[in-house]
C-alpha positions as CSV (number, residue, x, y, z in Angstrom):
1,X,-60.1,-36.2,223.9
2,X,-58.1,-35.5,220.4
3,X,-59.1,-33.2,217.1
4,X,-59.6,-36.9,216.0
5,X,-62.0,-38.5,218.6
6,X,-65.8,-37.9,218.8
7,X,-67.8,-38.6,221.5
8,X,-69.6,-41.8,221.6
9,X,-73.7,-40.9,221.5
10,X,-76.2,-42.5,224.2
11,X,-78.5,-44.1,221.2
12,X,-81.9,-46.0,222.4
13,X,-82.3,-50.0,222.3
14,X,-81.3,-51.0,218.6
15,X,-79.5,-48.4,216.9
16,X,-75.8,-49.7,218.5
17,X,-75.9,-52.3,216.1
18,X,-76.0,-50.1,213.1
19,X,-73.6,-47.8,214.9
20,X,-70.1,-49.5,214.7
21,X,-71.3,-50.0,210.8
22,X,-72.0,-46.1,210.2
23,X,-68.6,-44.9,212.2
24,X,-66.8,-47.3,209.4
25,X,-68.1,-45.6,207.2
26,X,-67.6,-42.3,207.7
27,X,-64.1,-42.9,208.3
28,X,-63.1,-45.0,205.3
29,X,-64.8,-41.9,203.8
30,X,-63.3,-38.8,205.6
31,X,-64.9,-36.1,207.1
32,X,-67.5,-35.1,204.3
33,X,-69.6,-38.3,204.7
34,X,-69.5,-37.5,208.7
35,X,-72.3,-35.1,208.1
36,X,-74.5,-37.4,205.7
37,X,-74.3,-40.3,208.5
38,X,-74.9,-37.7,211.6
39,X,-78.0,-36.5,209.2
40,X,-79.1,-40.5,208.8
41,X,-78.6,-41.1,212.9
42,X,-80.7,-37.8,213.2
43,X,-83.7,-39.0,210.9
44,X,-83.6,-42.5,212.1
45,X,-83.7,-41.2,215.8
46,X,-87.0,-38.7,214.5
47,X,-88.2,-41.8,213.4
48,X,-88.0,-43.8,216.0
49,X,-89.1,-41.5,218.6
50,X,-92.6,-40.6,216.5
51,X,-93.1,-44.2,216.6
52,X,-93.4,-44.2,220.4
53,X,-96.5,-45.3,222.0
54,X,-97.5,-42.1,224.5
55,X,-99.2,-44.9,226.3
56,X,-103.1,-43.2,225.9
57,X,-105.0,-44.6,222.4
58,X,-108.7,-42.3,223.5
59,X,-110.2,-39.4,222.1
60,X,-110.5,-36.2,224.3
61,X,-114.0,-35.4,225.5
62,X,-116.2,-33.3,223.5
63,X,-116.8,-29.6,225.7
64,X,-119.8,-28.4,225.8
65,X,-119.9,-25.8,227.7
66,X,-117.4,-23.1,228.0
67,X,-115.9,-20.3,230.8
68,X,-116.9,-16.2,229.9
69,X,-112.6,-15.8,230.5
70,X,-110.9,-14.1,227.5
71,X,-107.9,-16.5,227.9
72,X,-108.5,-19.5,229.8
73,X,-105.6,-21.0,231.9
74,X,-103.7,-23.4,229.4
75,X,-101.7,-26.0,232.1
76,X,-100.5,-28.5,229.1
77,X,-99.8,-27.9,225.6
78,X,-99.2,-31.7,224.1
79,X,-100.1,-35.2,226.2
80,X,-95.9,-35.7,227.0
81,X,-96.5,-32.7,229.5
82,X,-99.4,-34.6,231.6
83,X,-98.2,-37.9,233.4
84,X,-98.6,-41.4,232.5
85,X,-102.2,-43.0,231.2
86,X,-103.2,-38.8,230.9
87,X,-103.7,-36.9,228.3
88,X,-103.7,-32.9,227.4
89,X,-107.5,-32.1,226.6
90,X,-109.6,-28.7,226.4
91,X,-112.6,-28.2,229.2
92,X,-114.2,-26.5,229.7
93,X,-111.4,-23.9,231.0
94,X,-108.5,-23.7,229.7
95,X,-106.8,-27.3,228.6
96,X,-106.3,-29.7,231.0
97,X,-104.2,-33.1,231.7
98,X,-106.9,-35.5,232.2
99,X,-107.6,-39.3,232.9
100,X,-109.6,-41.7,230.6
101,X,-113.5,-40.6,231.0
102,X,-114.9,-44.0,232.4
103,X,-116.2,-45.9,229.5
104,X,-120.3,-45.6,230.0
105,X,-122.1,-49.0,229.5
106,X,-124.2,-50.2,226.6
107,X,-127.8,-51.3,227.4
108,X,-129.4,-53.2,224.5
109,X,-133.4,-53.0,224.6
């Protein structure tokens, strides 16, 4: 690979349509605009990443009782550290990946 050649990035589906246009813009404007193109790509990828569904549209249950441990162990810190369909929630003693609590049936009198 020569000094004028850049490695081809691996991008999510949909961004490959934008890449040829940006590549043409970058090569026609010189190396100064490469920073602009890289910045635009980074911002676009961050926007797409934040819009990805996490697969969990439910809230963590309330914690009513907590343990007396000074620094309880946390098994996770974010939902991304948990398996699919689980969330990182505070529990009675530290944070853990938990499954969605069962929905309670509503009885009308």
